[in-house]
C-alpha positions, 0 to 999 in steps of 0.5 A, a space after each residue: 460547532 463541529 462538536 455539536 454536530 458530531 454529537 447529533 449523530 446517532 452512533 457516530 462512535 461506529 465510524 472511527 471503529 469502521 474506519 480504524 478497521 478499514 485502515 488496520 485491514 488495508 495496512 495488513 494486507 499491504 504488509 503481506 503483499 510486500 513480504 510476498 514479493 519476489 527478492 529479485 523483482 524488487 532488486 530490478 525495481 530498486 535499480 530502474 532508476 539507476 539503469 541508463 539501458 533497459 536492455 538489462 532489464 529485458 535481458 534478465 527475462 522480466 518485462 515491465 
């Protein structure tokens, strides 16, 4: 059933290529953003669930 419906769409293969391209560009952008993150901020973010007191975050001149 699906095979018949999809085969009736003209140029359906372009949808797969466009979808892959959008995914690939998004993945690359997220990777670049992650690599550029400040190491100090990532440590603060990582310790945030374990911190009982927000004063430690405020003392480091970093506001959420």
